[in-house]
N, C-alpha and C positions, 0 to 999 in steps of 0.2 A: 663640666667647665674645662677640665684638663683636656678633653678632646677638641674643644673650641680653641683653646690657646695652641694646640699643636697645629690646628689648620692655619693659624695666623704665621706660624714659625716654619711652615713646611719647605718654604724657599727663602734662603737667607736674603734679607732686605725687601721681600715681597711686600707690597702695599695692600694686595687683596688676599682674603682667606682662600684656602683651597677647597672650599665646600662644593663648587661646580668645576668639573674638569674642562679643560680647553681642548675640546675634541670635536670631530667631524661626525661622531656617532650620535644617534638620537637619545635624548635624554627623556625617560618617561617618568612622570610624576602622577601617580594615581590615574592613569587612563588618558593623560594629556601628553603630547609629544612636544619637545622643545629642541632647538639646536643652539648650541653654544658656539662662539663666544657672543654673538650679537644679543641673545636673549638671556643673558646671565641675571639681569636686574629683574626681568619679567619672571623667571624662574624663582628667584629669591622671594619675590612678592606672593607667588602662589604658595610657597612652602611656608612663609611667615604667616599666611592667613589661616593655616591649620592650627587648631587649639593644641596646645603643647602642654600636657599635664606631668608634672615632676613630683619628686618627694616633696612634702611640706611639713613644717614644724610648728609647733604652738598652736595647733587647733583644738577645739573642745575634744575631750577624751572620747574614745569610741566605747560606747556601752559603759560597763564598770571595770574595764581592762586597765584603766591608767594610761593607755597609749595616747599620746598627743602628737605623735609623728609616725610617718609610715617608712622612714629611712630604714634601709636594709631589708625590707620585706614587701614593699608595696609596688615595686617597679612593674610587674605584670598586670596588677591592677590598674595602674596609670596607662599602660599600653592599650588595655581594654576600653578605658574611658576615651582615649584618644581615636580609637576606631569608631566608637559610637557617636562621639561629638562631630567627626566629619560626616557621618551618615546624616545627622540631624541637620547640619549646616546645609547639606545637599538638598534635603527634603524641604526645609523652610526658607532658604536663601538661595539656593542653586549652586551648582559646582563651581561656577566661575566667580563667585562672590570674592571679594578682596578686602581684607581687614586693614585698617590703618590706625595708627595711634590716635587719631582724633574722632574716630568713628563713634557714634552713639546710637547705632541702630537698635531699636528695642527688641527686635526679634533676636539678634545676636546675643544681646545681654540676657534675655530670657534663657537661651541656650546654655551660656556660660553659668548663669546661676543654678542650672540643674546639676552641675558638676562641682560646685564649690563645696569646700571642706567643712560643711556644717551638717548636723543630724538631719534636718528636714529636706535637704536636696535629694532628689529621687536617685541620682547617679553619683553620689558623693562617696568618697572612700569609706565613710561611715557605713552606708548602706550596702556597699559592696562586700566589706569585710564582714559585716554581720549576717548577711544573706549566704555568705561562704559556709556558714555553719550547716545549712541545708545540703551542702556538697562535701561535708565531712571535714572542712577546714576551719581550724580555730582562727580568731583574730590574731593577726600577727604571723600567721603561717604562710608559707610560700603557696601561690597559685601557679598552675601550669596554663597553657593556651586553652585547653578544653574547659577546664574549670571556670576561668574567668568568663568564657562565652556562656556557659550554662548559668552562671549568676546573672549576667546582664540580661539573659533571655527572660528570666524570671521577674527582674525588676522593670523591664520594658512593658509588662502587662498593664502596669499601673500608669502608664504615661498615655492618657487619652488624647493629649494634644497632637502627639506625633502618630499614633496608631501604628507603631513600628512592630513588624512581626520579625523576631530574631530566631532563626532556624539553625540548628547546629547538626550538620550532615554527619552522622556516625558511620564508622566502619568503611570510611573512604568512599561513600557512595551518596550521591545526590539523587533522591527519589522525587522525580518531577511532579507527578500527580498528588503526592503527599503535600508538597509545597503549594501547589494550586488550591488544595482544600483549605489550607491554613490561611492563605492570603485573599481569597475569594469571599466577598461579603455580599449577600443578597438583601436588597433593601426595597421597601415599597416606595414607589415613585409618587411625588406630590401631584404631578399632573401627567396624564398619559397621552403623549404626542406620539405621532407616526414615527417609527423608527427609533423611538427614545426608550420604549419600554416594552417588555414582552407581554404576553396575555396575562392578565390579572394585575397589571401595574408593578411588576417586579423588575428592577435593574440590578446589575451586578456590578460591583466595584472591586478595587484591588487595594489591599494595604500594602504600604511599602515594605519591602523585604530586605533584611540584612542576613545574608547567607554566610555562615561560618563553616569552613571545612577543616577540621583538625587533621594534621597529617603527620606521619613519622617517615622521614625521608633517608633513614639510614640508621646505623647503630650509634657510633660515637661522632660520626661526621656525616654531611650530606653526601649521598651517592651522586657522582657526576651525572648520571643518567637522568636525573630529575632537573637538572640545572635549566635547560632550555624551557621547559614548561613552566617552572617557577617564575623565570623572567617574563615569559609570555602573559602571565596573570597580570602583571603591571601595565600591560598594554590595552587591556579591555576597558571600554568606556565605564563599566560597571565596577571597576576596581576600587576597593577600599583598603588596599595594601595588605600586609602580612604581619601578624604579631608572632613573635618568637624571640630570637636574640643570639647571644653567644653563650657559652656555659656559665651558668649562674648569674646571668645578666641579660634581663628582658629588654627588648628594643621594638619599636614600631617602624617597619620597613614601609617607606611611601613610594619608592622607585627604583629604578636600576639604569645603569649606562654601561655598556660593555659587559665585563664580567664583574662589576661592582654593584652593590646595593647601596641605596640612599636611605637613611634613617633618621628619626627623632629619638633622642636619648633621655629617658626620665631621670637619669642618675645625677640630678642637681637638686640640692635641698634648699627650698626658698621659704620664706616667712608665709604662713597662711593669713588669709584676710579676705574681706568681702569687697567686691567691686561696686556693689550697689547700682546707682544709675549714672556712675562714671562722671560725677559733677566736680570732684575735688581732684587736685593734683595727685594725691596719695593713691586715689582710686584709679586714675589714669596709668599711674606707674604700676600698680598692681595688674591692671588689665594687660599692660605690656609684658608682664612676666608669664603670661600664658601663650606667648608667641616667640619661637625660636628664631634668633637672627640668622643663624648659619646651620644647616643640616651637617650630618656627618657621612662618610662613606667607608666601606669596607669590602673586601673580596667576598663574593657570594659564597665561596667555599668555607669561609669562616663562621657562617651561621651555624647554629645548633640545628640539629635535624628534626627537633620537634617544633613545628610551626602550625599556624592556623591561617589559611588564606580566606580573604574577606571580599564580599560583593555587595552592591546596593542595586536593587531593581525597584524603581518607583512605580512601574506598571507592569502589566502582565506582558506587554509587548517587549519591554526591556528584558524580562525573565526569558522570554522565548528566544530573543536575540542571544542572550548570555549562554543558553543551553546549546545553541548553534555554534557559537565561538568555542565552547569548551569541547564540543564533539569534532569540530573541524581542526582546531589548533591544539588541543591538549591530548586528545584521545587517538584519532585516526593516525596522526604521524609518528606516535610513540609505541615503542614496544613495551615500556612499562609506564603508563600514564600516571599522572599525579593522583588522580582519583576517577571514579566511574559515574556514568549516568545510567539510571534505569527508569521506567515510568512507574512501576509499581514496587512496592516492598517485596524483596525476595521471600519465597516460601519458607526458607530455612530460619528466617528472622521470626522472633516472637511477635504475635499480633499486638497491635497497639490499642489500648483503651483510650479513645480520643476524649471521652468525656472526663476521665481522670486526669489526663493530660491538661485539659483546658482549665480545670479547677486548680491545678498546680501552677499554672502559668507557664507551662512548658510545652515544647513542640516536638519533643522526642522522648522516647521511652528512657528510663534510667538505664545506665551502663550495665548494671547487673541483671536487667531483664532481657538483655539481648542474648541470642543463642550463639553468637560469635564473640571471640575475644576482641577487645579493644583497648589499646594502650593509650591512656590520656597524658602520658609521658611527664606527670608532674613530679615524679621522683627524679627525673633527668635534670629537672631545673633547680633541685632542692639546694638552698645556700649551704655552703660548708664553713665552718669557722664562724 
């Protein structure tokens, strides 16, 4: 909330907050290009439509821990929720869907209910924190970008409605054919029409892909060599933004303009509650608390170097296009690209037991099983004091 207040007070006597800069440069918000000042309200509506998850208090305790708030430890978990929620909105409602205070869209409410602070919600703070134990994190302990992605990957297996595949690309490498195998589903067709099914009546479909690429872009600060590539990620149609933050301060980065990044900040503590069907005034007010009025900005070099870039591919064609964009704009022009593409898993990596992976609800081998070192950077985000 302090950052929002600062936005209002940036210019003495200003009537408008300083969330959207008055610039001729293109403003990118999760793959969409905008131009200020004429599109300021349109930009704000787009940002306001994103589900904004913050610290909450007075929810039912998590397990038997006695914890009824995630204040002080849950900001990275909330950032993970925001990435996943935007993916589900895109899958079920479309990227251009706009929220308003009066909307009672049943699909939107179903998505929101999946993240509410209650034990039975599939992506609640309760489920994420308890599943964190499988990644070696006790409830109330800090998560890094890689850990929250690994946990959400396991939880997504139980979401039959969305059928979302979350793939965490380890060792700075996206293995194309590995992803194809995870997302491709062969099904028997009901009727075999010409051009609709292969011999035997089998058709192939694609499960939506949420691709997460954890990266370490420097030691204590971001190496400037990666700045252009990081900003380019926000321009891809498939962009789901970046989870990362400042030191000890997780944030969800949703866009960029010039040398600045635009982000949603989970560090506001709000009262927990259930929106239900949004019939009553208090439920409408609670729904509004999941949407941020004004985003924040900071210089891109102020970001912590431990980040995870995220993309959504709802079809195989979108995945193919993303791979082409990565090759043309993130790899070929750069001496030190953000990450690499390859068609098959490199031989020096340990083999994958795909059957065991599926049983665990995971799409990657455990970190300890890799033949190469990978830093998930959780220690660099550890809260102090």
